[in-house]
N, CA, C and O atoms as a GROMACS GRO file, in nm:
protein
  592
    1UNK      N    1   0.938   1.474   1.358
    1UNK     CA    2   0.800   1.473   1.352
    1UNK      C    3   0.751   1.373   1.252
    1UNK      O    4   0.807   1.352   1.144
    2UNK      N    5   0.636   1.309   1.295
    2UNK     CA    6   0.575   1.209   1.213
    2UNK      C    7   0.510   1.269   1.088
    2UNK      O    8   0.442   1.371   1.099
    3UNK      N    9   0.527   1.210   0.971
    3UNK     CA   10   0.429   1.249   0.854
    3UNK      C   11   0.293   1.258   0.881
    3UNK      O   12   0.253   1.188   0.974
    4UNK      N   13   0.213   1.329   0.823
    4UNK     CA   14   0.070   1.336   0.856
    4UNK      C   15   0.004   1.216   0.854
    4UNK      O   16  -0.083   1.189   0.937
    5UNK      N   17   0.037   1.140   0.765
    5UNK     CA   18  -0.022   0.990   0.749
    5UNK      C   19  -0.013   0.907   0.882
    5UNK      O   20  -0.099   0.828   0.921
    6UNK      N   21   0.120   0.942   0.954
    6UNK     CA   22   0.127   0.865   1.074
    6UNK      C   23   0.081   0.933   1.210
    6UNK      O   24   0.099   0.884   1.321
    7UNK      N   25   0.023   1.049   1.184
    7UNK     CA   26  -0.019   1.118   1.318
    7UNK      C   27  -0.125   1.007   1.381
    7UNK      O   28  -0.185   0.922   1.316
    8UNK      N   29  -0.131   1.029   1.512
    8UNK     CA   30  -0.233   0.949   1.584
    8UNK      C   31  -0.378   0.967   1.541
    8UNK      O   32  -0.422   1.078   1.508
    9UNK      N   33  -0.450   0.861   1.541
    9UNK     CA   34  -0.580   0.865   1.496
    9UNK      C   35  -0.667   0.893   1.631
    9UNK      O   36  -0.620   0.874   1.743
   10UNK      N   37  -0.784   0.935   1.609
   10UNK     CA   38  -0.882   0.954   1.720
   10UNK      C   39  -1.002   0.865   1.706
   10UNK      O   40  -1.017   0.809   1.597
   11UNK      N   41  -1.090   0.846   1.804
   11UNK     CA   42  -1.194   0.759   1.798
   11UNK      C   43  -1.295   0.814   1.684
   11UNK      O   44  -1.382   0.742   1.637
   12UNK      N   45  -1.279   0.927   1.650
   12UNK     CA   46  -1.382   0.971   1.546
   12UNK      C   47  -1.321   1.001   1.411
   12UNK      O   48  -1.392   1.025   1.313
   13UNK      N   49  -1.189   0.999   1.408
   13UNK     CA   50  -1.110   1.025   1.270
   13UNK      C   51  -1.023   0.920   1.261
   13UNK      O   52  -0.920   0.931   1.328
   14UNK      N   53  -1.038   0.807   1.187
   14UNK     CA   54  -0.947   0.705   1.166
   14UNK      C   55  -0.811   0.774   1.086
   14UNK      O   56  -0.810   0.879   1.021
   15UNK      N   57  -0.712   0.692   1.110
   15UNK     CA   58  -0.582   0.720   1.059
   15UNK      C   59  -0.574   0.704   0.895
   15UNK      O   60  -0.593   0.594   0.843
   16UNK      N   61  -0.551   0.801   0.831
   16UNK     CA   62  -0.554   0.775   0.678
   16UNK      C   63  -0.459   0.684   0.634
   16UNK      O   64  -0.360   0.660   0.702
   17UNK      N   65  -0.483   0.626   0.513
   17UNK     CA   66  -0.395   0.515   0.458
   17UNK      C   67  -0.258   0.586   0.434
   17UNK      O   68  -0.246   0.704   0.401
   18UNK      N   69  -0.164   0.504   0.452
   18UNK     CA   70  -0.012   0.539   0.440
   18UNK      C   71   0.016   0.544   0.282
   18UNK      O   72   0.009   0.441   0.214
   19UNK      N   73   0.046   0.662   0.229
   19UNK     CA   74   0.095   0.658   0.096
   19UNK      C   75   0.172   0.763   0.082
   19UNK      O   76   0.139   0.862   0.147
   20UNK      N   77   0.280   0.773   0.005
   20UNK     CA   78   0.334   0.650  -0.045
   20UNK      C   79   0.432   0.582   0.074
   20UNK      O   80   0.504   0.646   0.151
   21UNK      N   81   0.418   0.447   0.068
   21UNK     CA   82   0.520   0.370   0.150
   21UNK      C   83   0.623   0.299   0.047
   21UNK      O   84   0.578   0.213  -0.028
   22UNK      N   85   0.736   0.327   0.044
   22UNK     CA   86   0.822   0.266  -0.056
   22UNK      C   87   0.825   0.102  -0.025
   22UNK      O   88   0.820   0.049   0.086
   23UNK      N   89   0.833   0.042  -0.150
   23UNK     CA   90   0.823  -0.109  -0.147
   23UNK      C   91   0.977  -0.149  -0.141
   23UNK      O   92   1.055  -0.109  -0.227
   24UNK      N   93   1.018  -0.235  -0.031
   24UNK     CA   94   1.141  -0.278  -0.021
   24UNK      C   95   1.121  -0.436   0.013
   24UNK      O   96   1.044  -0.479   0.099
   25UNK      N   97   1.196  -0.505  -0.063
   25UNK     CA   98   1.192  -0.654  -0.039
   25UNK      C   99   1.323  -0.712   0.002
   25UNK      O  100   1.420  -0.638  -0.016
   26UNK      N  101   1.344  -0.830   0.054
   26UNK     CA  102   1.457  -0.878   0.102
   26UNK      C  103   1.543  -0.933  -0.037
   26UNK      O  104   1.661  -0.968  -0.026
   27UNK      N  105   1.483  -0.937  -0.149
   27UNK     CA  106   1.549  -0.980  -0.264
   27UNK      C  107   1.572  -0.872  -0.358
   27UNK      O  108   1.478  -0.806  -0.402
   28UNK      N  109   1.703  -0.849  -0.394
   28UNK     CA  110   1.755  -0.749  -0.473
   28UNK      C  111   1.686  -0.718  -0.608
   28UNK      O  112   1.641  -0.607  -0.637
   29UNK      N  113   1.682  -0.820  -0.682
   29UNK     CA  114   1.631  -0.804  -0.830
   29UNK      C  115   1.478  -0.854  -0.824
   29UNK      O  116   1.448  -0.970  -0.799
   30UNK      N  117   1.389  -0.754  -0.850
   30UNK     CA  118   1.234  -0.776  -0.838
   30UNK      C  119   1.207  -0.876  -0.930
   30UNK      O  120   1.127  -0.962  -0.893
   31UNK      N  121   1.251  -0.887  -1.035
   31UNK     CA  122   1.214  -0.997  -1.153
   31UNK      C  123   1.256  -1.137  -1.111
   31UNK      O  124   1.226  -1.234  -1.181
   32UNK      N  125   1.320  -1.147  -1.006
   32UNK     CA  126   1.368  -1.288  -0.955
   32UNK      C  127   1.297  -1.320  -0.826
   32UNK      O  128   1.323  -1.428  -0.773
   33UNK      N  129   1.218  -1.247  -0.773
   33UNK     CA  130   1.160  -1.273  -0.637
   33UNK      C  131   1.076  -1.404  -0.642
   33UNK      O  132   1.093  -1.489  -0.554
   34UNK      N  133   0.980  -1.425  -0.747
   34UNK     CA  134   0.917  -1.557  -0.752
   34UNK      C  135   1.004  -1.665  -0.754
   34UNK      O  136   0.991  -1.760  -0.677
   35UNK      N  137   1.114  -1.652  -0.858
   35UNK     CA  138   1.200  -1.759  -0.874
   35UNK      C  139   1.284  -1.794  -0.753
   35UNK      O  140   1.299  -1.914  -0.729
   36UNK      N  141   1.339  -1.705  -0.675
   36UNK     CA  142   1.406  -1.727  -0.566
   36UNK      C  143   1.321  -1.797  -0.461
   36UNK      O  144   1.352  -1.906  -0.415
   37UNK      N  145   1.215  -1.730  -0.427
   37UNK     CA  146   1.128  -1.755  -0.318
   37UNK      C  147   1.051  -1.893  -0.338
   37UNK      O  148   1.023  -1.966  -0.243
   38UNK      N  149   1.019  -1.920  -0.473
   38UNK     CA  150   0.923  -2.041  -0.475
   38UNK      C  151   0.983  -2.159  -0.575
   38UNK      O  152   0.946  -2.276  -0.568
   39UNK      N  153   1.084  -2.110  -0.672
   39UNK     CA  154   1.143  -2.222  -0.747
   39UNK      C  155   1.280  -2.247  -0.731
   39UNK      O  156   1.343  -2.299  -0.823
   40UNK      N  157   1.345  -2.210  -0.605
   40UNK     CA  158   1.480  -2.270  -0.585
   40UNK      C  159   1.597  -2.189  -0.658
   40UNK      O  160   1.715  -2.220  -0.646
   41UNK      N  161   1.556  -2.094  -0.724
   41UNK     CA  162   1.669  -2.017  -0.808
   41UNK      C  163   1.774  -1.961  -0.691
   41UNK      O  164   1.737  -1.924  -0.580
   42UNK      N  165   1.914  -1.963  -0.737
   42UNK     CA  166   2.014  -1.922  -0.639
   42UNK      C  167   2.012  -1.763  -0.639
   42UNK      O  168   2.036  -1.696  -0.739
   43UNK      N  169   1.981  -1.713  -0.517
   43UNK     CA  170   1.979  -1.566  -0.495
   43UNK      C  171   2.096  -1.502  -0.544
   43UNK      O  172   2.086  -1.389  -0.593
   44UNK      N  173   2.226  -1.573  -0.533
   44UNK     CA  174   2.338  -1.511  -0.566
   44UNK      C  175   2.350  -1.454  -0.710
   44UNK      O  176   2.430  -1.368  -0.745
   45UNK      N  177   2.254  -1.516  -0.789
   45UNK     CA  178   2.256  -1.463  -0.943
   45UNK      C  179   2.173  -1.338  -0.956
   45UNK      O  180   2.144  -1.294  -1.068
   46UNK      N  181   2.130  -1.277  -0.837
   46UNK     CA  182   2.054  -1.150  -0.834
   46UNK      C  183   2.149  -1.059  -0.902
   46UNK      O  184   2.260  -1.054  -0.849
   47UNK      N  185   2.130  -0.982  -1.011
   47UNK     CA  186   2.219  -0.887  -1.060
   47UNK      C  187   2.233  -0.758  -0.974
   47UNK      O  188   2.329  -0.682  -0.990
   48UNK      N  189   2.141  -0.738  -0.888
   48UNK     CA  190   2.139  -0.600  -0.818
   48UNK      C  191   2.174  -0.633  -0.673
   48UNK      O  192   2.130  -0.557  -0.586
   49UNK      N  193   2.251  -0.744  -0.636
   49UNK     CA  194   2.266  -0.767  -0.512
   49UNK      C  195   2.346  -0.667  -0.434
   49UNK      O  196   2.339  -0.655  -0.312
   50UNK      N  197   2.429  -0.590  -0.520
   50UNK     CA  198   2.508  -0.492  -0.458
   50UNK      C  199   2.439  -0.356  -0.395
   50UNK      O  200   2.499  -0.271  -0.328
   51UNK      N  201   2.300  -0.354  -0.431
   51UNK     CA  202   2.219  -0.250  -0.392
   51UNK      C  203   2.176  -0.265  -0.246
   51UNK      O  204   2.120  -0.174  -0.186
   52UNK      N  205   2.204  -0.379  -0.192
   52UNK     CA  206   2.148  -0.406  -0.074
   52UNK      C  207   2.258  -0.370   0.045
   52UNK      O  208   2.227  -0.376   0.164
   53UNK      N  209   2.375  -0.338   0.004
   53UNK     CA  210   2.499  -0.297   0.103
   53UNK      C  211   2.565  -0.433   0.144
   53UNK      O  212   2.646  -0.443   0.236
   54UNK      N  213   2.522  -0.536   0.065
   54UNK     CA  214   2.592  -0.666   0.116
   54UNK      C  215   2.749  -0.643   0.069
   54UNK      O  216   2.772  -0.590  -0.040
   55UNK      N  217   2.849  -0.682   0.151
   55UNK     CA  218   2.989  -0.691   0.123
   55UNK      C  219   3.036  -0.769   0.008
   55UNK      O  220   3.136  -0.739  -0.057
   56UNK      N  221   2.956  -0.874  -0.014
   56UNK     CA  222   2.985  -0.971  -0.120
   56UNK      C  223   2.865  -1.038  -0.186
   56UNK      O  224   2.760  -1.056  -0.125
   57UNK      N  225   2.881  -1.074  -0.307
   57UNK     CA  226   2.764  -1.142  -0.369
   57UNK      C  227   2.726  -1.271  -0.282
   57UNK      O  228   2.608  -1.303  -0.276
   58UNK      N  229   2.817  -1.340  -0.216
   58UNK     CA  230   2.792  -1.476  -0.137
   58UNK      C  231   2.725  -1.434  -0.008
   58UNK      O  232   2.636  -1.500   0.046
   59UNK      N  233   2.775  -1.319   0.036
   59UNK     CA  234   2.710  -1.281   0.179
   59UNK      C  235   2.547  -1.248   0.148
   59UNK      O  236   2.454  -1.284   0.220
   60UNK      N  237   2.538  -1.180   0.040
   60UNK     CA  238   2.388  -1.155   0.001
   60UNK      C  239   2.314  -1.295  -0.011
   60UNK      O  240   2.214  -1.317   0.058
   61UNK      N  241   2.356  -1.377  -0.088
   61UNK     CA  242   2.307  -1.512  -0.113
   61UNK      C  243   2.268  -1.563   0.018
   61UNK      O  244   2.155  -1.602   0.047
   62UNK      N  245   2.380  -1.562   0.105
   62UNK     CA  246   2.348  -1.636   0.236
   62UNK      C  247   2.243  -1.581   0.316
   62UNK      O  248   2.162  -1.655   0.372
   63UNK      N  249   2.238  -1.431   0.327
   63UNK     CA  250   2.146  -1.360   0.422
   63UNK      C  251   2.016  -1.334   0.362
   63UNK      O  252   1.919  -1.340   0.437
   64UNK      N  253   1.998  -1.305   0.238
   64UNK     CA  254   1.879  -1.261   0.168
   64UNK      C  255   1.743  -1.332   0.214
   64UNK      O  256   1.638  -1.269   0.226
   65UNK      N  257   1.757  -1.465   0.238
   65UNK     CA  258   1.627  -1.529   0.260
   65UNK      C  259   1.579  -1.503   0.410
   65UNK      O  260   1.466  -1.535   0.447
   66UNK      N  261   1.665  -1.446   0.488
   66UNK     CA  262   1.629  -1.421   0.631
   66UNK      C  263   1.602  -1.279   0.676
   66UNK      O  264   1.598  -1.239   0.793
   67UNK      N  265   1.583  -1.200   0.554
   67UNK     CA  266   1.584  -1.056   0.571
   67UNK      C  267   1.427  -0.987   0.553
   67UNK      O  268   1.410  -0.867   0.529
   68UNK      N  269   1.331  -1.074   0.567
   68UNK     CA  270   1.207  -1.010   0.543
   68UNK      C  271   1.165  -0.899   0.654
   68UNK      O  272   1.100  -0.799   0.626
   69UNK      N  273   1.209  -0.928   0.779
   69UNK     CA  274   1.202  -0.823   0.868
   69UNK      C  275   1.271  -0.710   0.866
   69UNK      O  276   1.220  -0.606   0.908
   70UNK      N  277   1.398  -0.716   0.817
   70UNK     CA  278   1.479  -0.609   0.795
   70UNK      C  279   1.438  -0.530   0.678
   70UNK      O  280   1.461  -0.410   0.687
   71UNK      N  281   1.379  -0.574   0.563
   71UNK     CA  282   1.309  -0.521   0.446
   71UNK      C  283   1.189  -0.436   0.502
   71UNK      O  284   1.165  -0.322   0.462
   72UNK      N  285   1.116  -0.502   0.599
   72UNK     CA  286   0.986  -0.436   0.658
   72UNK      C  287   1.048  -0.301   0.746
   72UNK      O  288   0.991  -0.192   0.747
   73UNK      N  289   1.151  -0.323   0.806
   73UNK     CA  290   1.203  -0.210   0.899
   73UNK      C  291   1.238  -0.102   0.794
   73UNK      O  292   1.196   0.012   0.810
   74UNK      N  293   1.319  -0.134   0.680
   74UNK     CA  294   1.372  -0.054   0.608
   74UNK      C  295   1.242   0.055   0.528
   74UNK      O  296   1.250   0.175   0.503
   75UNK      N  297   1.136  -0.033   0.505
   75UNK     CA  298   1.016   0.032   0.447
   75UNK      C  299   0.983   0.142   0.559
   75UNK      O  300   0.988   0.261   0.527
   76UNK      N  301   0.954   0.108   0.676
   76UNK     CA  302   0.913   0.198   0.790
   76UNK      C  303   1.004   0.319   0.803
   76UNK      O  304   0.953   0.430   0.811
   77UNK      N  305   1.139   0.305   0.806
   77UNK     CA  306   1.222   0.398   0.809
   77UNK      C  307   1.228   0.500   0.696
   77UNK      O  308   1.240   0.621   0.716
   78UNK      N  309   1.218   0.438   0.566
   78UNK     CA  310   1.204   0.539   0.445
   78UNK      C  311   1.073   0.610   0.455
   78UNK      O  312   1.067   0.729   0.425
   79UNK      N  313   0.970   0.545   0.495
   79UNK     CA  314   0.837   0.614   0.510
   79UNK      C  315   0.855   0.739   0.625
   79UNK      O  316   0.821   0.856   0.602
   80UNK      N  317   0.903   0.702   0.726
   80UNK     CA  318   0.905   0.797   0.828
   80UNK      C  319   1.001   0.916   0.821
   80UNK      O  320   0.970   1.032   0.848
   81UNK      N  321   1.139   0.866   0.775
   81UNK     CA  322   1.227   0.950   0.759
   81UNK      C  323   1.279   1.006   0.625
   81UNK      O  324   1.355   1.103   0.617
   82UNK      N  325   1.228   0.931   0.514
   82UNK     CA  326   1.270   0.976   0.392
   82UNK      C  327   1.422   0.914   0.341
   82UNK      O  328   1.475   0.939   0.233
   83UNK      N  329   1.471   0.835   0.440
   83UNK     CA  330   1.593   0.790   0.420
   83UNK      C  331   1.608   0.668   0.525
   83UNK      O  332   1.540   0.656   0.626
   84UNK      N  333   1.716   0.576   0.479
   84UNK     CA  334   1.716   0.464   0.572
   84UNK      C  335   1.854   0.404   0.540
   84UNK      O  336   1.910   0.422   0.431
   85UNK      N  337   1.911   0.326   0.650
   85UNK     CA  338   2.022   0.259   0.606
   85UNK      C  339   1.998   0.146   0.512
   85UNK      O  340   1.885   0.104   0.488
   86UNK      N  341   2.114   0.097   0.457
   86UNK     CA  342   2.083  -0.030   0.349
   86UNK      C  343   2.034  -0.150   0.441
   86UNK      O  344   2.036  -0.153   0.564
   87UNK      N  345   1.992  -0.245   0.357
   87UNK     CA  346   1.947  -0.364   0.416
   87UNK      C  347   2.058  -0.431   0.507
   87UNK      O  348   2.032  -0.472   0.620
   88UNK      N  349   2.179  -0.438   0.451
   88UNK     CA  350   2.300  -0.499   0.522
   88UNK      C  351   2.332  -0.416   0.646
   88UNK      O  352   2.361  -0.472   0.752
   89UNK      N  353   2.327  -0.276   0.635
   89UNK     CA  354   2.352  -0.203   0.759
   89UNK      C  355   2.260  -0.234   0.877
   89UNK      O  356   2.294  -0.248   0.994
   90UNK      N  357   2.129  -0.243   0.820
   90UNK     CA  358   2.032  -0.288   0.931
   90UNK      C  359   2.047  -0.421   0.988
   90UNK      O  360   2.029  -0.450   1.106
   91UNK      N  361   2.087  -0.512   0.878
   91UNK     CA  362   2.125  -0.647   0.944
   91UNK      C  363   2.234  -0.648   1.048
   91UNK      O  364   2.232  -0.718   1.149
   92UNK      N  365   2.338  -0.557   1.012
   92UNK     CA  366   2.453  -0.553   1.096
   92UNK      C  367   2.393  -0.506   1.222
   92UNK      O  368   2.415  -0.585   1.313
   93UNK      N  369   2.333  -0.415   1.253
   93UNK     CA  370   2.265  -0.358   1.367
   93UNK      C  371   2.176  -0.460   1.443
   93UNK      O  372   2.175  -0.463   1.566
   94UNK      N  373   2.105  -0.539   1.368
   94UNK     CA  374   2.022  -0.639   1.445
   94UNK      C  375   2.101  -0.757   1.490
   94UNK      O  376   2.064  -0.819   1.589
   95UNK      N  377   2.208  -0.793   1.424
   95UNK     CA  378   2.296  -0.903   1.464
   95UNK      C  379   2.370  -0.857   1.592
   95UNK      O  380   2.402  -0.938   1.680
   96UNK      N  381   2.395  -0.728   1.598
   96UNK     CA  382   2.479  -0.667   1.713
   96UNK      C  383   2.375  -0.698   1.830
   96UNK      O  384   2.428  -0.720   1.939
   97UNK      N  385   2.253  -0.703   1.826
   97UNK     CA  386   2.163  -0.719   1.938
   97UNK      C  387   2.111  -0.871   1.947
   97UNK      O  388   2.019  -0.900   2.023
   98UNK      N  389   2.168  -0.959   1.873
   98UNK     CA  390   2.155  -1.110   1.868
   98UNK      C  391   2.013  -1.137   1.817
   98UNK      O  392   1.946  -1.236   1.850
   99UNK      N  393   1.973  -1.041   1.734
   99UNK     CA  394   1.846  -1.080   1.657
   99UNK      C  395   1.844  -1.182   1.550
   99UNK      O  396   1.745  -1.244   1.510
  100UNK      N  397   1.970  -1.191   1.507
  100UNK     CA  398   2.007  -1.319   1.417
  100UNK      C  399   2.119  -1.386   1.489
  100UNK      O  400   2.208  -1.323   1.546
  101UNK      N  401   2.111  -1.539   1.485
  101UNK     CA  402   2.230  -1.593   1.539
  101UNK      C  403   2.275  -1.696   1.435
  101UNK      O  404   2.187  -1.747   1.366
  102UNK      N  405   2.405  -1.733   1.416
  102UNK     CA  406   2.451  -1.824   1.341
  102UNK      C  407   2.480  -1.945   1.427
  102UNK      O  408   2.559  -1.935   1.522
  103UNK      N  409   2.419  -2.058   1.398
  103UNK     CA  410   2.414  -2.163   1.490
  103UNK      C  411   2.531  -2.262   1.458
  103UNK      O  412   2.578  -2.254   1.344
  104UNK      N  413   2.582  -2.350   1.538
  104UNK     CA  414   2.695  -2.426   1.533
  104UNK      C  415   2.714  -2.501   1.386
  104UNK      O  416   2.830  -2.522   1.349
  105UNK      N  417   2.618  -2.536   1.313
  105UNK     CA  418   2.620  -2.605   1.186
  105UNK      C  419   2.635  -2.501   1.071
  105UNK      O  420   2.656  -2.536   0.955
  106UNK      N  421   2.622  -2.359   1.114
  106UNK     CA  422   2.627  -2.256   1.004
  106UNK      C  423   2.488  -2.214   0.968
  106UNK      O  424   2.474  -2.125   0.884
  107UNK      N  425   2.386  -2.267   1.023
  107UNK     CA  426   2.255  -2.228   0.997
  107UNK      C  427   2.228  -2.093   1.070
  107UNK      O  428   2.284  -2.065   1.176
  108UNK      N  429   2.132  -2.005   1.000
  108UNK     CA  430   2.093  -1.891   1.060
  108UNK      C  431   1.975  -1.908   1.120
  108UNK      O  432   1.880  -1.960   1.062
  109UNK      N  433   1.970  -1.861   1.259
  109UNK     CA  434   1.851  -1.847   1.333
  109UNK      C  435   1.803  -1.710   1.361
  109UNK      O  436   1.875  -1.627   1.415
  110UNK      N  437   1.676  -1.686   1.323
  110UNK     CA  438   1.633  -1.547   1.313
  110UNK      C  439   1.526  -1.514   1.223
  110UNK      O  440   1.507  -1.586   1.124
  111UNK      N  441   1.456  -1.418   1.244
  111UNK     CA  442   1.467  -1.290   1.313
  111UNK      C  443   1.422  -1.350   1.446
  111UNK      O  444   1.331  -1.433   1.450
  112UNK      N  445   1.488  -1.307   1.561
  112UNK     CA  446   1.447  -1.331   1.690
  112UNK      C  447   1.374  -1.204   1.741
  112UNK      O  448   1.448  -1.106   1.744
  113UNK      N  449   1.253  -1.184   1.782
  113UNK     CA  450   1.181  -1.068   1.776
  113UNK      C  451   1.214  -0.989   1.904
  113UNK      O  452   1.218  -0.866   1.897
  114UNK      N  453   1.240  -1.056   2.030
  114UNK     CA  454   1.270  -0.956   2.144
  114UNK      C  455   1.402  -0.891   2.121
  114UNK      O  456   1.405  -0.770   2.144
  115UNK      N  457   1.511  -0.948   2.079
  115UNK     CA  458   1.631  -0.856   2.050
  115UNK      C  459   1.621  -0.772   1.934
  115UNK      O  460   1.690  -0.669   1.929
  116UNK      N  461   1.541  -0.805   1.836
  116UNK     CA  462   1.512  -0.727   1.717
  116UNK      C  463   1.419  -0.593   1.780
  116UNK      O  464   1.451  -0.477   1.753
  117UNK      N  465   1.325  -0.618   1.850
  117UNK     CA  466   1.255  -0.503   1.913
  117UNK      C  467   1.348  -0.417   1.999
  117UNK      O  468   1.331  -0.295   2.004
  118UNK      N  469   1.451  -0.481   2.070
  118UNK     CA  470   1.533  -0.382   2.150
  118UNK      C  471   1.632  -0.302   2.052
  118UNK      O  472   1.676  -0.192   2.087
  119UNK      N  473   1.662  -0.352   1.944
  119UNK     CA  474   1.757  -0.298   1.837
  119UNK      C  475   1.666  -0.186   1.777
  119UNK      O  476   1.712  -0.072   1.767
  120UNK      N  477   1.556  -0.210   1.743
  120UNK     CA  478   1.479  -0.092   1.660
  120UNK      C  479   1.452   0.024   1.758
  120UNK      O  480   1.469   0.141   1.725
  121UNK      N  481   1.410  -0.016   1.881
  121UNK     CA  482   1.392   0.091   1.991
  121UNK      C  483   1.515   0.177   2.019
  121UNK      O  484   1.508   0.300   2.013
  122UNK      N  485   1.625   0.113   2.048
  122UNK     CA  486   1.742   0.165   2.083
  122UNK      C  487   1.797   0.257   1.963
  122UNK      O  488   1.829   0.375   1.980
  123UNK      N  489   1.802   0.198   1.857
  123UNK     CA  490   1.871   0.263   1.738
  123UNK      C  491   1.773   0.365   1.656
  123UNK      O  492   1.809   0.475   1.615
  124UNK      N  493   1.651   0.312   1.639
  124UNK     CA  494   1.573   0.382   1.538
  124UNK      C  495   1.432   0.448   1.602
  124UNK      O  496   1.337   0.487   1.535
  125UNK      N  497   1.440   0.451   1.729
  125UNK     CA  498   1.340   0.530   1.817
  125UNK      C  499   1.188   0.479   1.771
  125UNK      O  500   1.097   0.560   1.761
  126UNK      N  501   1.171   0.342   1.744
  126UNK     CA  502   1.055   0.286   1.726
  126UNK      C  503   1.010   0.194   1.855
  126UNK      O  504   1.092   0.140   1.929
  127UNK      N  505   0.886   0.186   1.869
  127UNK     CA  506   0.853   0.123   1.990
  127UNK      C  507   0.772  -0.004   1.971
  127UNK      O  508   0.651  -0.005   1.993
  128UNK      N  509   0.831  -0.101   1.935
  128UNK     CA  510   0.756  -0.237   1.912
  128UNK      C  511   0.719  -0.316   2.026
  128UNK      O  512   0.780  -0.294   2.131
  129UNK      N  513   0.631  -0.404   2.026
  129UNK     CA  514   0.612  -0.499   2.134
  129UNK      C  515   0.602  -0.618   2.094
  129UNK      O  516   0.544  -0.642   1.989
  130UNK      N  517   0.654  -0.712   2.166
  130UNK     CA  518   0.665  -0.855   2.142
  130UNK      C  519   0.565  -0.942   2.206
  130UNK      O  520   0.568  -0.943   2.329
  131UNK      N  521   0.477  -1.015   2.148
  131UNK     CA  522   0.391  -1.114   2.229
  131UNK      C  523   0.415  -1.243   2.192
  131UNK      O  524   0.360  -1.300   2.097
  132UNK      N  525   0.508  -1.298   2.277
  132UNK     CA  526   0.547  -1.447   2.223
  132UNK      C  527   0.458  -1.560   2.241
  132UNK      O  528   0.471  -1.667   2.182
  133UNK      N  529   0.361  -1.529   2.332
  133UNK     CA  530   0.239  -1.644   2.337
  133UNK      C  531   0.108  -1.585   2.326
  133UNK      O  532   0.016  -1.613   2.402
  134UNK      N  533   0.100  -1.498   2.224
  134UNK     CA  534  -0.045  -1.453   2.200
  134UNK      C  535  -0.118  -1.540   2.112
  134UNK      O  536  -0.083  -1.578   2.001
  135UNK      N  537  -0.235  -1.569   2.183
  135UNK     CA  538  -0.326  -1.662   2.109
  135UNK      C  539  -0.446  -1.599   2.061
  135UNK      O  540  -0.464  -1.479   2.084
  136UNK      N  541  -0.532  -1.666   1.996
  136UNK     CA  542  -0.658  -1.609   1.952
  136UNK      C  543  -0.723  -1.540   2.035
  136UNK      O  544  -0.767  -1.432   1.996
  137UNK      N  545  -0.745  -1.582   2.165
  137UNK     CA  546  -0.813  -1.515   2.260
  137UNK      C  547  -0.736  -1.381   2.293
  137UNK      O  548  -0.806  -1.291   2.339
  138UNK      N  549  -0.620  -1.358   2.278
  138UNK     CA  550  -0.539  -1.237   2.326
  138UNK      C  551  -0.548  -1.122   2.218
  138UNK      O  552  -0.526  -1.002   2.238
  139UNK      N  553  -0.587  -1.181   2.097
  139UNK     CA  554  -0.574  -1.086   1.967
  139UNK      C  555  -0.704  -0.996   1.985
  139UNK      O  556  -0.817  -1.037   2.010
  140UNK      N  557  -0.664  -0.867   1.967
  140UNK     CA  558  -0.763  -0.770   1.995
  140UNK      C  559  -0.846  -0.738   1.866
  140UNK      O  560  -0.783  -0.726   1.761
  141UNK      N  561  -1.001  -0.723   1.867
  141UNK     CA  562  -1.052  -0.689   1.744
  141UNK      C  563  -1.020  -0.555   1.681
  141UNK      O  564  -1.050  -0.522   1.566
  142UNK      N  565  -0.955  -0.479   1.773
  142UNK     CA  566  -0.930  -0.324   1.722
  142UNK      C  567  -0.803  -0.329   1.637
  142UNK      O  568  -0.768  -0.230   1.573
  143UNK      N  569  -0.728  -0.454   1.637
  143UNK     CA  570  -0.636  -0.467   1.557
  143UNK      C  571  -0.653  -0.504   1.404
  143UNK      O  572  -0.601  -0.605   1.356
  144UNK      N  573  -0.720  -0.426   1.342
  144UNK     CA  574  -0.757  -0.452   1.210
  144UNK      C  575  -0.698  -0.367   1.111
  144UNK      O  576  -0.640  -0.268   1.156
  145UNK      N  577  -0.699  -0.384   0.987
  145UNK     CA  578  -0.634  -0.311   0.883
  145UNK      C  579  -0.692  -0.170   0.879
  145UNK      O  580  -0.622  -0.076   0.840
  146UNK      N  581  -0.824  -0.152   0.919
  146UNK     CA  582  -0.868  -0.025   0.911
  146UNK      C  583  -0.816   0.077   1.007
  146UNK      O  584  -0.831   0.198   0.989
  147UNK      N  585  -0.747   0.020   1.120
  147UNK     CA  586  -0.706   0.101   1.221
  147UNK      C  587  -0.539   0.094   1.219
  147UNK      O  588  -0.480   0.136   1.318
  148UNK      N  589  -0.473   0.048   1.124
  148UNK     CA  590  -0.340   0.051   1.100
  148UNK      C  591  -0.289   0.185   1.073
  148UNK      O  592  -0.170   0.202   1.050
   0.00000   0.00000   0.00000
């Protein structure tokens, strides 16, 4: 059953603001987020890397820059269910659906939305939709923060 804040809204009663939604980031050490994201700090030096479920510090350093969508999924699951798999367990599931692909040179391609949508639907009973060519004309004015 969905939490009350996630219940469907009606035309006369907008959906309430979601609170509390846990904050999850792709970077394990909150104090280093700015340094990692903007200043080139090596994410391998994040002291809390093991809280992500990463098997090794080097695996965390390799994947953390690519896990924004995984962090968002974890927030949704924590909010909806009160618990969620670790970031790396979610990453493993997404990779099983080819939502991330390691390219020939070792670069990581992803998050690839269509396979990610298949993963979250099949595994987590969420119903995403992918709009690969949505332009400004295809955007709906009803998709505003007030109706989220």
